[in-house]
N, C-alpha and C positions, 0 to 999 in steps of 0.2 A: 684566442687562446684560452680565455675564461670559458667560452662555450665547450671546448674540448674536455676540460676538467669537469664541468657540471654535467656534460653527457657521461663521462665515464663514472662519475660518483652515482649517477641515477643508475646506470646499468650495473654497477656493482651491488648497490642496495637491493635492486630488483631481483637479480639473479641469486644473490645470497638469501633473500626471503623466500623465494620460490624452492631452493634446494633444501633449506631448513624445514619447510612444511612437508615436503615430500621425503625427507630423510635421505636425500642424495648428495649431501654436501661434499664437494671437492674443489678445492682452489683452482684445478686446472679449467674448470668450467667458467671461470671469470675472465678467460682469454679475451671474450669481445670487449670487455670494459678496457683492458689494457690496449686493445687495437685502436679503440677510439682515441684514447689519450694520445698515443704515439702517432698514428696517422692523422688525427685531426690538429693536433699541435703542430706536427710537421708541415702539413698543408698551410696552416695560418703562418708559419715563420718563412715558408718559401714565397707566399703571396707578399708578405710585408716587405721582403727584400727585393723580390723581381718587379712586382707590380704594387707599389705602395698606394697608389690612388684607386685601386680596384675596390669595389664594394665587397667586403668580406662577409656582409650579412647573409649571403646566399650560402656561403659555407657553414655559418653558424646554424642557420635554420636546418641544413641538411644533417648536421651532426645531432641536433636534437630530435629530429624525426627518427634518425638512425638508432638512438638510444631507445626510444619507445619501441621501434620495431624489433630490436634484438630481444628485449625483454619479454614481449608478448609472442614472438615467435617461439622463444624458448619454452613460454607457458603453454602454448597451444600445439606446437608442433617441432619438439626439439631436433628431429631428424633433418629439419630444413634450415637450421641455424648456420651450419656451415656454408651452405649455398648463399644464403643472405649475405654472410659476411664476404664471401667470394665476390658476389656482385657489387658490394659495397667498395672493395679494394679496387675493382676496375673502374667504378664510377668515381671514386675520389681521385684517382691517378688521372684519369681523363679530364676531370674538371681542373685539376692544377695544370696540367700540360697545355691545355686549351686556354687557361686563363693568362698564363705567362707567355704564350705564343701571339706574335702580333700578325701572324700570316692567316689565321683562321678566317677572317672575313674575306680576304682575297682568294682563299681556296674556294668557298662556295660560289664566289662570283666567277672565277676563272673556269671552274669545272662544274657550271651549273647543270649541262645536260648529262653529264656523268652521274651527278647527284640524283637527278630525276629519274634516270633510268635505273640506278641501283635502288631507289625507293620503290619503284614499281616492282622489281625483282624480288625484293624482300616481301612485299605484300603478296605478290602471287605464290611465293614459295610457301606461305603460311596456308594458302587456299589449296595448293596442290600437294604439300607435303604434310600439312598439319594433321594432328591427331585429335580425336574429340575427348576434351577434358572438361567436366563441368559444363558441358552443353555448348562449348565453343570450339571451333577448329583454328584456333589462332595460336597453338602451341606446336613447336617442333621439337621432337625428342631426338638428341644426339648422345647416345650412351646414358650416363647417369644424369646428365643435364638436360633441363627443359628451357627452351628459350622461346620468346615471342619476337619474331622479326619485325613485327609492326612497330615495336618499341624504337629500333635504330631507324626504321623507315620514316618516322615521324620527324626525327632531326633532319634527315636528308630531304624530305619534302618540303618542309618549311625553308631550308636553305635554297632549294631550287626556286620556290615559288617568290621568295624576297628577291632573289637576283633577277628573275625573269621580269617581275612587275617593276623594280627599280628601273630596269633599262628602257621599260616601255610605259613609263608613268604618263608621258604625254599622250600616247595611244589610249590608255585607260580613260583618260578624261575627254578623248576626241569621240564625238558622236558621228556615227556613219550610217546608222539605221534607226529611224524614229518612226513609232506608230502606236496609236492607242495610249499615249502618255508614256510610253516605254522608250528610252533612249539607250541604246546599245553601242559599245565600242568596236572596233575592228575584230573580225573572226580569229586574227592571229593572236590576240590578247586572250579571248574567251577559250580558245583551243584547249590549253592545258587545265582549265577549269572543268571543262567537258570530260577529260580524261579522269580528272580526280573523282567527278561524279560517277563515271563508269566503274572505277575501282571500288567506291564506296558502296555501290549497288551489288557488286560482286561479294564484298565483305558481308553485306546485310543478307544475302541469299545462301551463300556457300559457307560462311563462317558462322553464322547465326548470331552476329555480333552487332546488335543495333547501336550500342553505346560507342563503339569505336568508330563505326561508319559515320555516325552524326559528328563525331569529333574531327575527323578528317574533313568532312564536307564544310562544316563551320569554319575551321581554320583556313582552308582555302579561300572562302568567299569574304571572311572578315578581313584576310590581307588584302584581297581585291578591293574591298570598300576602303581600307586606310589608305590604299595606293591612289585613290581618287575616284573610286566607283561612286555611283549614285544610289540613294536609298531605294529607288524603285527597282534597280538592279538586285539589291540585297533582298529585298521583299519577294521578287520574283524567284531567286535562288531558295528561299525558304519555303515558298509554295511548291516548287518542283521536288523538293526533298519530301515534304509532308505528302504529298500525292503518291510519291514513290513508295513511301513507307507505308501508307495506307493500302496501296495495292499488294505489298508484301504481307501485310497483316491479314489480308483477305485469302492470299494463296497459301501461306506457310503456316502450319499449326504451331510450330515451336514460337514463332514470333507473336502469334496471337495469344499464346498462353502467357508469355512475359508480360505483354501489355495488359492483359485482364488482371493478373496478378498485381501489378503495380497499381492499376486503378482500384482494385477492391481485394485486398489479401484475405479479407474474412470471408469470401464466397467459399473457400475451400481450405480451412486452416490446417486439417489434418492430412492433407494431400499435397496438391501443387504448391500451396501458399505456407507450408510448413516452416521452410527457412525463413520467410519473411516474418511471419506471425511470431515465431521464437525469438527473433531478434528484437521486435517490439518488446516482448515480455523482459528481455535482458535489459533493455534501456529503462524499463519501468522499475525492475528489481533493483538497479544500481543507485536510483535516486540522485541526490545531490552529491554525496561523498563517496558512493560505491560501497560494495560489500568488503572490499580489501583485496589485495592482490593474492590470487590463489584461492580465494574463498567464494568465488562465483561458480555457476554451473554452465560455462560455454560450451560443454560437450552436449548440450541439448540442441545446437544449432549445427546442422550438417556442413561440413566443410567450412567452419567457421574461421580458420587462419586464412582464407583467401579474401573474397570481397566483403566478408561480414566481420572482419577483425574489429571494426570500430564498435560493434555491438558488445563483444567481449571486453574492450577497453572501458566502455560506457557501464557496464554491469559491475566491474571490479574496482575502477577509479572514480566513477561517478561523473554527473553532468557538468560539474565545475571543470574537471580535467579535460572532458572533451571540449568544453568552451575554450580552454587555453590552447588546444590544438588546433581548433578552428581560428584562433588569433594568429597562431603561427603561420597558417596558411595565407591568411589575410595580409600578413606582413610580407609574404613572399609574392603575393600578387602585386602589393603596392610597390615594392622594390623593383620588381619586374617592369611596371609600367614607368617608373621614375627613369630606369635605364633606357626603356625605347624612347621616351621623350627626350632624352639628352643625346640620342643620335645626331651625329654630325652631318649626316646625309640621309637621302631616302632609303638607300640599302641597309645601313645599320640600324634605322628606325624599324624598318619592316621586319628585319631578322630578330632583333630584340623583342618586338611585338609579339 
């Protein structure tokens, strides 16, 4: 409950300061703070009553990050604040419903093939129906809304893999093929991982999204490793992805450009690397304590409100604030690992992991 109050106070102060600086003060614009207080506090009360043993730190972390997100979306792209709040409503509602439901694990376990098929459909929908926004074809535009089907596919894919591997954990550990120091289990276990690899390659080639493809691939094989896979198999999976990525680097110019910019952004600071270089300047300009909310120059970074929003936060709030944000994410990771290790069986361990 305290986190909801703190999130509302931070949002109120941040929005008020920005409105006073720009001369656009109106109390109606403080509705995100009221929403955090009501929805966040209500979520805490529901969890305390329905699931008193639940780890509510996850909710507290979400509220903190939402508060920072609301303030800086209002600072950088006010037109998107409504959509940010809308998705937060959906997210918090889903969080509470699924937290108090005792049937969620059995849903993934019982309908594992439906979940796997749905994940594939969502991924392919982005490939087939996606529009090019910011160099990626992972957005589907529906009227005024822009959605990323891959975000929902992440949850469904994890649910499918956790159920699949938990039921076949003995087969994962069983070696049916051994050569050159490599020990592989039954093809029935490797099959879904091959499908995931094919999908990640499609994402890499057609959606121009190296980061997401690596995330899916790594998630699948790390779950396989946790389920009982061997280190040699994990190393082999990594080599396969690196070889595939290298082939795409040689064949596709947009991937080659992204990698080259990442390796040396100073090779073309006024051209292809302009966004990256400007973000580095923003970090440097912010120093330890920042220039102050609303007193930075985030507009020098193209599309700063998307993947480069941290640069704007660093410039106006400083490195100390960024370090606190990283600590919040570290806490999220720690509590997530603790939840996974507390799993009562293989399935809940893999699902939480």
